[in-house]
Short mmCIF file of the C-alpha atoms (twelve columns), coordinates in Angstrom:
data_MODEL
# 
_entry.id   MODEL 
# 
loop_
_atom_site.group_PDB 
_atom_site.id 
_atom_site.type_symbol 
_atom_site.label_atom_id 
_atom_site.label_alt_id 
_atom_site.label_comp_id 
_atom_site.label_asym_id 
_atom_site.label_seq_id 
_atom_site.Cartn_x 
_atom_site.Cartn_y 
_atom_site.Cartn_z 
_atom_site.pdbx_PDB_model_num 
ATOM 1   C CA . MET A 1   82.928  66.975 148.197 1 
ATOM 2   C CA . SER A 2   86.119  69.011 148.200 1 
ATOM 3   C CA . SER A 3   89.469  67.356 148.890 1 
ATOM 4   C CA . GLU A 4   89.985  69.923 151.673 1 
ATOM 5   C CA . TYR A 5   88.652  69.614 155.230 1 
ATOM 6   C CA . VAL A 6   87.529  66.021 154.752 1 
ATOM 7   C CA . LEU A 7   87.762  65.277 158.494 1 
ATOM 8   C CA . PHE A 8   85.257  67.170 160.670 1 
ATOM 9   C CA . GLY A 9   85.413  67.050 164.455 1 
ATOM 10  C CA . ILE A 10  83.257  68.470 167.218 1 
ATOM 11  C CA . GLU A 11  83.485  68.461 171.006 1 
ATOM 12  C CA . ASN A 12  84.570  70.645 173.918 1 
ATOM 13  C CA . PRO A 13  87.580  72.971 173.409 1 
ATOM 14  C CA . LEU A 14  89.460  73.437 176.675 1 
ATOM 15  C CA . LEU A 15  92.637  74.986 177.954 1 
ATOM 16  C CA . ASP A 16  94.603  72.294 179.793 1 
ATOM 17  C CA . ILE A 17  96.366  73.391 182.987 1 
ATOM 18  C CA . SER A 18  98.883  70.619 183.471 1 
ATOM 19  C CA . ALA A 19  101.187 69.850 186.389 1 
ATOM 20  C CA . VAL A 20  102.971 67.013 188.124 1 
ATOM 21  C CA . VAL A 21  101.249 66.671 191.495 1 
ATOM 22  C CA . ASN A 22  101.268 64.331 194.481 1 
ATOM 23  C CA . ALA A 23  98.771  61.826 195.840 1 
ATOM 24  C CA . GLU A 24  97.793  64.235 198.614 1 
ATOM 25  C CA . PHE A 25  96.620  66.799 196.065 1 
ATOM 26  C CA . LEU A 26  94.455  64.202 194.316 1 
ATOM 27  C CA . ALA A 27  92.985  63.120 197.645 1 
ATOM 28  C CA . LYS A 28  92.240  66.732 198.585 1 
ATOM 29  C CA . TYR A 29  89.829  66.939 195.651 1 
ATOM 30  C CA . GLY A 30  88.583  63.356 195.751 1 
ATOM 31  C CA . LEU A 31  90.256  62.356 192.483 1 
ATOM 32  C CA . ASP A 32  91.632  59.021 191.310 1 
ATOM 33  C CA . ALA A 33  95.038  58.770 189.682 1 
ATOM 34  C CA . ASN A 34  93.784  57.681 186.269 1 
ATOM 35  C CA . ASN A 35  90.288  58.981 185.578 1 
ATOM 36  C CA . ALA A 36  88.336  61.822 183.993 1 
ATOM 37  C CA . VAL A 37  85.523  63.736 185.697 1 
ATOM 38  C CA . LEU A 38  83.480  66.904 185.359 1 
ATOM 39  C CA . ALA A 39  84.298  69.207 188.268 1 
ATOM 40  C CA . ASN A 40  81.670  69.418 190.985 1 
ATOM 41  C CA . ASP A 41  81.306  72.518 193.161 1 
ATOM 42  C CA . ALA A 42  83.751  71.193 195.745 1 
ATOM 43  C CA . GLN A 43  86.381  70.600 193.050 1 
ATOM 44  C CA . LYS A 44  86.128  73.945 191.235 1 
ATOM 45  C CA . PRO A 45  88.781  75.674 193.415 1 
ATOM 46  C CA . ILE A 46  91.302  73.161 192.043 1 
ATOM 47  C CA . TYR A 47  92.426  75.376 189.157 1 
ATOM 48  C CA . GLU A 48  93.642  78.297 191.236 1 
ATOM 49  C CA . ASP A 49  95.065  75.906 193.819 1 
ATOM 50  C CA . LEU A 50  96.959  74.035 191.098 1 
ATOM 51  C CA . VAL A 51  98.505  77.229 189.728 1 
ATOM 52  C CA . LYS A 52  99.408  78.398 193.229 1 
ATOM 53  C CA . SER A 53  100.858 75.095 194.432 1 
ATOM 54  C CA . PHE A 54  102.704 73.637 191.426 1 
ATOM 55  C CA . SER A 55  104.612 74.588 188.302 1 
ATOM 56  C CA . VAL A 56  101.974 74.453 185.571 1 
ATOM 57  C CA . GLU A 57  101.963 74.333 181.800 1 
ATOM 58  C CA . TYR A 58  99.115  75.654 179.630 1 
ATOM 59  C CA . VAL A 59  98.298  73.469 176.636 1 
ATOM 60  C CA . ALA A 60  95.513  73.650 174.057 1 
ATOM 61  C CA . GLY A 61  93.214  70.773 174.939 1 
ATOM 62  C CA . GLY A 62  89.880  69.085 174.624 1 
ATOM 63  C CA . ALA A 63  90.091  65.437 173.599 1 
ATOM 64  C CA . ALA A 64  88.647  65.684 170.088 1 
ATOM 65  C CA . GLN A 65  90.632  68.833 169.363 1 
ATOM 66  C CA . ASN A 66  93.786  66.958 170.413 1 
ATOM 67  C CA . THR A 67  92.807  64.078 168.131 1 
ATOM 68  C CA . LEU A 68  92.236  66.296 165.117 1 
ATOM 69  C CA . ARG A 69  95.510  68.128 165.708 1 
ATOM 70  C CA . GLY A 70  97.209  64.724 165.695 1 
ATOM 71  C CA . ALA A 71  95.418  63.585 162.556 1 
ATOM 72  C CA . GLN A 72  96.389  66.821 160.824 1 
ATOM 73  C CA . TYR A 73  100.029 66.168 161.732 1 
ATOM 74  C CA . LEU A 74  99.917  63.043 159.543 1 
ATOM 75  C CA . LEU A 75  97.612  64.362 156.801 1 
ATOM 76  C CA . PRO A 76  98.036  66.840 153.934 1 
ATOM 77  C CA . PRO A 77  97.450  70.531 154.758 1 
ATOM 78  C CA . LYS A 78  93.844  71.688 155.147 1 
ATOM 79  C CA . SER A 79  92.487  68.223 155.950 1 
ATOM 80  C CA . THR A 80  90.832  68.901 159.324 1 
ATOM 81  C CA . VAL A 81  88.269  71.301 160.782 1 
ATOM 82  C CA . TYR A 82  87.016  71.460 164.365 1 
ATOM 83  C CA . VAL A 83  83.956  73.031 165.996 1 
ATOM 84  C CA . GLY A 84  83.134  73.802 169.634 1 
ATOM 85  C CA . CYS A 85  82.326  76.709 171.961 1 
ATOM 86  C CA . VAL A 86  84.781  79.088 173.647 1 
ATOM 87  C CA . GLY A 87  84.561  82.360 175.543 1 
ATOM 88  C CA . LYS A 88  85.709  85.749 174.360 1 
ATOM 89  C CA . ASP A 89  89.011  85.818 176.232 1 
ATOM 90  C CA . ALA A 90  92.744  85.269 176.079 1 
ATOM 91  C CA . TYR A 91  92.349  81.525 176.673 1 
ATOM 92  C CA . ALA A 92  90.281  81.263 173.479 1 
ATOM 93  C CA . ASP A 93  92.936  83.214 171.581 1 
ATOM 94  C CA . GLN A 94  95.515  80.770 172.911 1 
ATOM 95  C CA . LEU A 95  93.447  77.828 171.675 1 
ATOM 96  C CA . ARG A 96  93.053  79.356 168.205 1 
ATOM 97  C CA . SER A 97  96.768  80.041 167.924 1 
ATOM 98  C CA . ALA A 98  97.762  76.548 169.050 1 
ATOM 99  C CA . ALA A 99  95.322  74.900 166.650 1 
ATOM 100 C CA . ALA A 100 96.418  77.095 163.746 1 
ATOM 101 C CA . ALA A 101 100.067 76.320 164.470 1 
ATOM 102 C CA . ASP A 102 99.208  72.630 164.085 1 
ATOM 103 C CA . GLY A 103 97.310  73.247 160.847 1 
ATOM 104 C CA . LEU A 104 93.861  72.635 162.364 1 
ATOM 105 C CA . ARG A 105 91.091  74.943 161.176 1 
ATOM 106 C CA . THR A 106 88.759  75.996 163.997 1 
ATOM 107 C CA . GLU A 107 85.261  77.421 163.700 1 
ATOM 108 C CA . TYR A 108 84.387  78.169 167.296 1 
ATOM 109 C CA . MET A 109 81.068  79.445 168.539 1 
ATOM 110 C CA . VAL A 110 81.868  82.356 170.882 1 
ATOM 111 C CA . ASP A 111 79.944  82.828 174.124 1 
ATOM 112 C CA . GLU A 112 80.780  86.358 175.231 1 
ATOM 113 C CA . SER A 113 79.304  85.873 178.710 1 
ATOM 114 C CA . THR A 114 81.172  82.722 179.794 1 
ATOM 115 C CA . PRO A 115 84.929  82.039 180.070 1 
ATOM 116 C CA . THR A 116 86.656  79.402 177.965 1 
ATOM 117 C CA . GLY A 117 86.575  75.936 179.523 1 
ATOM 118 C CA . ARG A 118 89.540  74.518 181.414 1 
ATOM 119 C CA . CYS A 119 90.844  71.137 182.457 1 
ATOM 120 C CA . ALA A 120 93.189  70.357 185.344 1 
ATOM 121 C CA . VAL A 121 95.599  67.690 184.103 1 
ATOM 122 C CA . LEU A 122 97.140  66.090 187.164 1 
ATOM 123 C CA . ILE A 123 100.175 63.927 186.505 1 
ATOM 124 C CA . THR A 124 101.335 61.331 189.042 1 
ATOM 125 C CA . GLY A 125 104.000 59.030 187.675 1 
ATOM 126 C CA . HIS A 126 102.680 57.653 184.378 1 
ATOM 127 C CA . HIS A 127 99.060  58.326 185.344 1 
ATOM 128 C CA . ARG A 128 96.922  61.339 184.590 1 
ATOM 129 C CA . SER A 129 93.719  62.523 186.215 1 
ATOM 130 C CA . LEU A 130 91.507  65.021 184.375 1 
ATOM 131 C CA . CYS A 131 89.127  67.384 186.149 1 
ATOM 132 C CA . THR A 132 87.151  69.562 183.735 1 
ATOM 133 C CA . ASP A 133 85.104  72.712 184.173 1 
ATOM 134 C CA . LEU A 134 83.389  73.063 180.800 1 
ATOM 135 C CA . LEU A 135 82.271  76.691 181.195 1 
ATOM 136 C CA . ALA A 136 81.763  78.043 177.646 1 
ATOM 137 C CA . ALA A 137 82.257  74.601 176.094 1 
ATOM 138 C CA . ASN A 138 79.063  73.563 177.868 1 
ATOM 139 C CA . ASN A 139 77.097  76.225 175.981 1 
ATOM 140 C CA . TYR A 140 77.482  74.998 172.418 1 
ATOM 141 C CA . LYS A 141 74.222  75.432 170.526 1 
ATOM 142 C CA . PHE A 142 72.705  73.478 167.660 1 
ATOM 143 C CA . ASP A 143 71.900  76.813 165.989 1 
ATOM 144 C CA . HIS A 144 75.627  77.370 165.449 1 
ATOM 145 C CA . LEU A 145 76.013  74.026 163.697 1 
ATOM 146 C CA . LYS A 146 73.101  74.850 161.390 1 
ATOM 147 C CA . LYS A 147 74.543  78.176 160.268 1 
ATOM 148 C CA . PRO A 148 75.114  77.885 156.500 1 
ATOM 149 C CA . GLU A 149 78.848  78.552 156.813 1 
ATOM 150 C CA . ILE A 150 79.200  75.771 159.430 1 
ATOM 151 C CA . TRP A 151 76.774  73.232 157.989 1 
ATOM 152 C CA . SER A 152 78.515  73.582 154.620 1 
ATOM 153 C CA . LEU A 153 81.635  72.205 156.342 1 
ATOM 154 C CA . VAL A 154 79.578  69.232 157.524 1 
ATOM 155 C CA . GLU A 155 78.239  68.661 154.020 1 
ATOM 156 C CA . ASN A 156 81.720  68.941 152.525 1 
ATOM 157 C CA . ALA A 157 83.424  66.473 154.867 1 
ATOM 158 C CA . LYS A 158 83.571  62.712 154.415 1 
ATOM 159 C CA . PHE A 159 84.777  61.603 157.861 1 
ATOM 160 C CA . TYR A 160 83.313  62.770 161.173 1 
ATOM 161 C CA . TYR A 161 84.709  62.411 164.684 1 
ATOM 162 C CA . VAL A 162 82.627  63.144 167.779 1 
ATOM 163 C CA . GLY A 163 84.137  62.904 171.243 1 
ATOM 164 C CA . GLY A 164 81.910  61.314 173.871 1 
ATOM 165 C CA . TYR A 165 82.310  64.313 176.158 1 
ATOM 166 C CA . PHE A 166 80.165  66.240 173.670 1 
ATOM 167 C CA . LEU A 167 77.174  64.131 174.685 1 
ATOM 168 C CA . THR A 168 77.119  66.118 177.934 1 
ATOM 169 C CA . VAL A 169 76.674  69.329 175.922 1 
ATOM 170 C CA . SER A 170 74.712  69.029 172.673 1 
ATOM 171 C CA . PRO A 171 73.411  65.561 171.795 1 
ATOM 172 C CA . GLU A 172 71.145  67.269 169.255 1 
ATOM 173 C CA . SER A 173 74.188  68.456 167.297 1 
ATOM 174 C CA . ALA A 174 75.861  65.045 167.457 1 
ATOM 175 C CA . ASN A 175 72.672  63.382 166.230 1 
ATOM 176 C CA . ALA A 176 72.334  65.808 163.324 1 
ATOM 177 C CA . ILE A 177 75.833  64.973 162.152 1 
ATOM 178 C CA . ALA A 178 75.277  61.226 162.625 1 
ATOM 179 C CA . GLU A 179 72.005  61.319 160.692 1 
ATOM 180 C CA . HIS A 180 73.683  63.253 157.882 1 
ATOM 181 C CA . VAL A 181 76.312  60.523 157.663 1 
ATOM 182 C CA . THR A 182 73.723  57.744 157.645 1 
ATOM 183 C CA . ALA A 183 71.828  59.464 154.839 1 
ATOM 184 C CA . ASN A 184 75.041  59.622 152.803 1 
ATOM 185 C CA . ARG A 185 76.952  56.544 153.989 1 
ATOM 186 C CA . VAL A 186 76.161  54.227 151.089 1 
ATOM 187 C CA . SER A 187 75.846  56.835 148.321 1 
ATOM 188 C CA . LYS A 188 78.857  59.011 149.222 1 
ATOM 189 C CA . GLY A 189 80.994  56.786 151.436 1 
ATOM 190 C CA . LYS A 190 80.714  59.000 154.516 1 
ATOM 191 C CA . ARG A 191 81.821  57.566 157.874 1 
ATOM 192 C CA . PHE A 192 80.938  58.451 161.488 1 
ATOM 193 C CA . MET A 193 83.424  57.874 164.330 1 
ATOM 194 C CA . LEU A 194 82.639  58.158 168.042 1 
ATOM 195 C CA . ASN A 195 84.766  57.924 171.184 1 
ATOM 196 C CA . LEU A 196 83.431  56.736 174.547 1 
ATOM 197 C CA . SER A 197 85.914  59.226 176.094 1 
ATOM 198 C CA . ALA A 198 85.433  58.423 179.816 1 
ATOM 199 C CA . PRO A 199 83.770  55.784 182.008 1 
ATOM 200 C CA . PHE A 200 81.061  58.218 183.133 1 
ATOM 201 C CA . ILE A 201 79.748  58.681 179.574 1 
ATOM 202 C CA . PRO A 202 78.196  55.193 179.157 1 
ATOM 203 C CA . GLN A 203 77.132  55.283 182.826 1 
ATOM 204 C CA . PHE A 204 75.370  58.648 182.999 1 
ATOM 205 C CA . PHE A 205 74.772  59.589 179.354 1 
ATOM 206 C CA . LYS A 206 73.501  56.207 178.236 1 
ATOM 207 C CA . ALA A 207 70.507  57.478 176.244 1 
ATOM 208 C CA . PRO A 208 72.397  59.893 173.929 1 
ATOM 209 C CA . LEU A 209 75.184  57.332 173.508 1 
ATOM 210 C CA . ASP A 210 72.733  54.595 172.545 1 
ATOM 211 C CA . ALA A 211 71.062  56.949 170.069 1 
ATOM 212 C CA . LEU A 212 74.374  57.464 168.260 1 
ATOM 213 C CA . LEU A 213 75.650  53.879 168.181 1 
ATOM 214 C CA . PRO A 214 73.393  52.694 165.313 1 
ATOM 215 C CA . HIS A 215 74.970  55.443 163.167 1 
ATOM 216 C CA . THR A 216 78.543  54.699 164.256 1 
ATOM 217 C CA . ASP A 217 81.050  53.155 161.850 1 
ATOM 218 C CA . VAL A 218 84.032  53.160 164.222 1 
ATOM 219 C CA . LEU A 219 83.807  53.321 168.029 1 
ATOM 220 C CA . PHE A 220 86.937  54.085 170.054 1 
ATOM 221 C CA . GLY A 221 87.564  53.588 173.758 1 
ATOM 222 C CA . ASN A 222 89.908  52.149 176.355 1 
ATOM 223 C CA . GLU A 223 89.572  49.203 178.699 1 
ATOM 224 C CA . ALA A 224 88.007  51.187 181.569 1 
ATOM 225 C CA . GLU A 225 85.415  52.703 179.251 1 
ATOM 226 C CA . ALA A 226 84.669  49.274 177.781 1 
ATOM 227 C CA . VAL A 227 83.959  47.827 181.230 1 
ATOM 228 C CA . SER A 228 81.803  50.829 182.123 1 
ATOM 229 C CA . TYR A 229 79.785  50.319 178.934 1 
ATOM 230 C CA . ALA A 230 79.287  46.632 179.751 1 
ATOM 231 C CA . GLU A 231 78.200  47.398 183.330 1 
ATOM 232 C CA . SER A 232 75.573  49.894 182.146 1 
ATOM 233 C CA . HIS A 233 74.307  47.832 179.193 1 
ATOM 234 C CA . GLY A 234 73.433  44.463 180.670 1 
ATOM 235 C CA . LEU A 235 76.743  42.751 179.919 1 
ATOM 236 C CA . ALA A 236 77.466  41.946 183.553 1 
ATOM 237 C CA . GLU A 237 79.451  38.755 182.961 1 
ATOM 238 C CA . LEU A 238 81.719  40.395 180.394 1 
ATOM 239 C CA . ALA A 239 82.229  43.335 182.750 1 
ATOM 240 C CA . ALA A 240 82.971  41.120 185.759 1 
ATOM 241 C CA . ASN A 241 85.539  39.144 183.764 1 
ATOM 242 C CA . LYS A 242 86.959  42.310 182.181 1 
ATOM 243 C CA . ASP A 243 86.508  40.562 178.841 1 
ATOM 244 C CA . ILE A 244 87.447  43.559 176.694 1 
ATOM 245 C CA . ALA A 245 87.408  41.541 173.480 1 
ATOM 246 C CA . GLY A 246 83.960  40.200 174.285 1 
ATOM 247 C CA . ILE A 247 82.650  43.694 175.009 1 
ATOM 248 C CA . ALA A 248 84.115  44.987 171.742 1 
ATOM 249 C CA . LYS A 249 82.443  42.153 169.858 1 
ATOM 250 C CA . ALA A 250 79.074  42.799 171.524 1 
ATOM 251 C CA . ILE A 251 79.134  46.481 170.541 1 
ATOM 252 C CA . ALA A 252 80.291  45.729 167.001 1 
ATOM 253 C CA . GLU A 253 77.284  43.445 166.518 1 
ATOM 254 C CA . LEU A 254 74.692  46.007 167.612 1 
ATOM 255 C CA . PRO A 255 72.007  46.393 164.925 1 
ATOM 256 C CA . ARG A 256 72.026  49.094 162.271 1 
ATOM 257 C CA . GLY A 257 69.146  50.552 160.294 1 
ATOM 258 C CA . PRO A 258 67.807  49.259 156.962 1 
ATOM 259 C CA . GLU A 259 69.261  52.330 155.226 1 
ATOM 260 C CA . ASP A 260 72.715  50.887 155.942 1 
ATOM 261 C CA . ALA A 261 72.250  47.813 153.784 1 
ATOM 262 C CA . GLY A 262 75.478  47.485 151.843 1 
ATOM 263 C CA . ALA A 263 77.476  49.654 154.263 1 
ATOM 264 C CA . PRO A 264 80.752  48.364 155.738 1 
ATOM 265 C CA . PRO A 265 80.421  46.529 159.069 1 
ATOM 266 C CA . ARG A 266 80.844  48.457 162.299 1 
ATOM 267 C CA . MET A 267 84.291  48.426 163.897 1 
ATOM 268 C CA . VAL A 268 85.158  48.787 167.604 1 
ATOM 269 C CA . VAL A 269 88.707  49.752 168.562 1 
ATOM 270 C CA . PHE A 270 89.764  49.439 172.216 1 
ATOM 271 C CA . THR A 271 93.196  50.438 173.489 1 
ATOM 272 C CA . GLN A 272 94.574  48.912 176.686 1 
ATOM 273 C CA . GLY A 273 97.662  50.926 177.535 1 
ATOM 274 C CA . ARG A 274 100.651 48.647 177.015 1 
ATOM 275 C CA . ASP A 275 98.440  45.630 176.356 1 
ATOM 276 C CA . PRO A 276 97.375  44.849 172.779 1 
ATOM 277 C CA . THR A 277 94.985  47.074 170.871 1 
ATOM 278 C CA . LEU A 278 91.795  45.148 170.079 1 
ATOM 279 C CA . VAL A 279 89.682  45.547 166.936 1 
ATOM 280 C CA . ALA A 280 86.302  43.857 166.607 1 
ATOM 281 C CA . ILE A 281 84.402  43.924 163.314 1 
ATOM 282 C CA . ALA A 282 80.761  42.997 162.957 1 
ATOM 283 C CA . GLY A 283 80.338  39.628 161.293 1 
ATOM 284 C CA . GLU A 284 83.872  38.442 162.070 1 
ATOM 285 C CA . ALA A 285 84.251  35.708 164.667 1 
ATOM 286 C CA . GLU A 286 87.732  36.663 165.808 1 
ATOM 287 C CA . VAL A 287 88.691  39.921 167.489 1 
ATOM 288 C CA . GLN A 288 91.977  41.161 166.058 1 
ATOM 289 C CA . SER A 289 94.807  41.888 168.481 1 
ATOM 290 C CA . PHE A 290 97.726  44.214 167.749 1 
ATOM 291 C CA . PRO A 291 100.689 44.231 170.167 1 
ATOM 292 C CA . VAL A 292 101.875 47.617 171.390 1 
ATOM 293 C CA . HIS A 293 105.514 48.523 170.880 1 
ATOM 294 C CA . ALA A 294 106.269 49.796 174.361 1 
ATOM 295 C CA . VAL A 295 108.194 53.013 174.907 1 
ATOM 296 C CA . GLU A 296 111.093 52.753 177.348 1 
ATOM 297 C CA . GLU A 297 110.172 53.996 180.822 1 
ATOM 298 C CA . SER A 298 113.015 56.508 180.768 1 
ATOM 299 C CA . LYS A 299 111.578 58.146 177.626 1 
ATOM 300 C CA . ILE A 300 108.026 58.619 178.928 1 
ATOM 301 C CA . VAL A 301 107.393 62.256 179.831 1 
ATOM 302 C CA . ASP A 302 103.610 62.521 180.145 1 
ATOM 303 C CA . THR A 303 100.830 60.067 179.273 1 
ATOM 304 C CA . ASN A 304 98.194  62.812 178.946 1 
ATOM 305 C CA . GLY A 305 96.774  62.702 175.435 1 
ATOM 306 C CA . ALA A 306 98.047  59.220 174.539 1 
ATOM 307 C CA . GLY A 307 94.537  58.026 173.682 1 
ATOM 308 C CA . ASP A 308 93.822  61.191 171.723 1 
ATOM 309 C CA . GLY A 309 97.046  60.682 169.806 1 
ATOM 310 C CA . PHE A 310 96.143  57.075 169.031 1 
ATOM 311 C CA . CYS A 311 92.791  58.141 167.598 1 
ATOM 312 C CA . GLY A 312 94.485  60.893 165.586 1 
ATOM 313 C CA . GLY A 313 96.912  58.463 164.011 1 
ATOM 314 C CA . PHE A 314 94.207  55.872 163.356 1 
ATOM 315 C CA . LEU A 315 91.954  58.491 161.723 1 
ATOM 316 C CA . ALA A 316 94.803  59.725 159.540 1 
ATOM 317 C CA . GLY A 317 95.200  56.199 158.196 1 
ATOM 318 C CA . TRP A 318 91.442  55.711 157.893 1 
ATOM 319 C CA . VAL A 319 91.058  58.929 155.898 1 
ATOM 320 C CA . ARG A 320 93.791  57.661 153.580 1 
ATOM 321 C CA . GLY A 321 91.862  54.432 153.029 1 
ATOM 322 C CA . LEU A 322 94.520  52.208 154.575 1 
ATOM 323 C CA . SER A 323 94.144  48.748 156.118 1 
ATOM 324 C CA . ILE A 324 93.148  48.291 159.742 1 
ATOM 325 C CA . GLU A 325 96.640  47.073 160.572 1 
ATOM 326 C CA . LYS A 326 98.205  50.243 159.143 1 
ATOM 327 C CA . CYS A 327 95.628  52.453 160.888 1 
ATOM 328 C CA . VAL A 328 96.402  50.810 164.234 1 
ATOM 329 C CA . HIS A 329 100.131 51.132 163.597 1 
ATOM 330 C CA . ALA A 330 99.741  54.842 162.836 1 
ATOM 331 C CA . GLY A 331 97.700  55.253 166.008 1 
ATOM 332 C CA . GLN A 332 100.284 53.504 168.138 1 
ATOM 333 C CA . TYR A 333 103.049 55.543 166.497 1 
ATOM 334 C CA . LEU A 334 101.367 58.851 167.329 1 
ATOM 335 C CA . ALA A 335 100.479 57.756 170.883 1 
ATOM 336 C CA . ALA A 336 104.123 56.801 171.462 1 
ATOM 337 C CA . LEU A 337 105.213 60.165 170.098 1 
ATOM 338 C CA . VAL A 338 102.825 62.059 172.403 1 
ATOM 339 C CA . ILE A 339 103.900 60.353 175.633 1 
ATOM 340 C CA . GLN A 340 107.508 61.338 174.969 1 
ATOM 341 C CA . ARG A 341 106.454 65.008 175.039 1 
ATOM 342 C CA . SER A 342 104.920 67.300 177.627 1 
ATOM 343 C CA . GLY A 343 101.152 67.399 177.177 1 
ATOM 344 C CA . PRO A 344 99.174  66.368 174.090 1 
ATOM 345 C CA . THR A 345 101.473 68.164 171.667 1 
ATOM 346 C CA . TYR A 346 102.983 67.316 168.299 1 
ATOM 347 C CA . PRO A 347 106.283 68.345 166.702 1 
ATOM 348 C CA . LYS A 348 106.329 71.557 164.693 1 
ATOM 349 C CA . GLU A 349 108.439 70.044 161.951 1 
ATOM 350 C CA . ALA A 350 106.648 68.064 159.237 1 
ATOM 351 C CA . SER A 351 106.071 64.395 159.958 1 
ATOM 352 C CA . ASP A 352 108.264 61.847 158.231 1 
ATOM 353 C CA . TYR A 353 105.992 58.942 159.150 1 
ATOM 354 C CA . MET A 354 105.610 56.458 156.300 1 
ATOM 355 C CA . PHE A 355 102.178 54.802 156.292 1 
ATOM 356 C CA . GLU A 356 103.324 52.147 153.866 1 
# 
């Protein structure tokens, strides 16, 4: 394995169209203040309406792409590479430029017949509602992943991050990556990371999610996603009590295959906004709790991308081989940085963050 491009990510590249809106606009499209959905037919006019009605900002998006851009901010140059599907249009060019400016290598599949995907990011106070029309992102094909020039990037990497939204697009591709990791976990130290991404993933994409969990070394999510997982996986009491630590522990203890004998125990990392970050590790009785160092209200600009930033910081520490405590601290640092900026963006100047 090369020391370059050790962190490989895949999911749905999107152009975020972000604006501060009002409750009436959310209600018009049947949206909650703090949720993420795939746009239905009735919601698809939202993008033009948003541009017409509010002052918008265009930001390179897609949760896993945001995460890898954040990880790259804290890692040496040429550490990260990202794959997904875009159209052949100006939006795709914008995504490439934004990723390159952040040091993230992209290897997009290009669908010449479908526009690049877009996400309406609707800000109300400190809440954000995401309404996504995947478009080209929905057309990613396993054949692209298996191209020699792309699969060689998979073989070269050591750490792999798959966003849960990708399970709506190409579970076959996610499984191929996960199985590659499992085949090389003990011999080469490869690690597979997965994010629940949104409450609807464990609800409506239960089968592909459950197929990936035995391969997963680190699972990320937030409290709403944890409860959704519990509700859809027979953990009714934990869900009813909103026992996030208990849910994390239950997932951490899920069985793994015999080929993983000798592999590190699975870890589940759940963020809870301003409440402590929880880390459950298989085989450990206690769930670790890490207080969040809250950002002053007056300094919060936009909470969109806070979770992506946390995962980026955590992964940067994980790639460096640091302790869980230092990984969580790096994640909380990057999340705090993101919410003091507009959109899921990172400073252009080099990071001065000290992991030690």
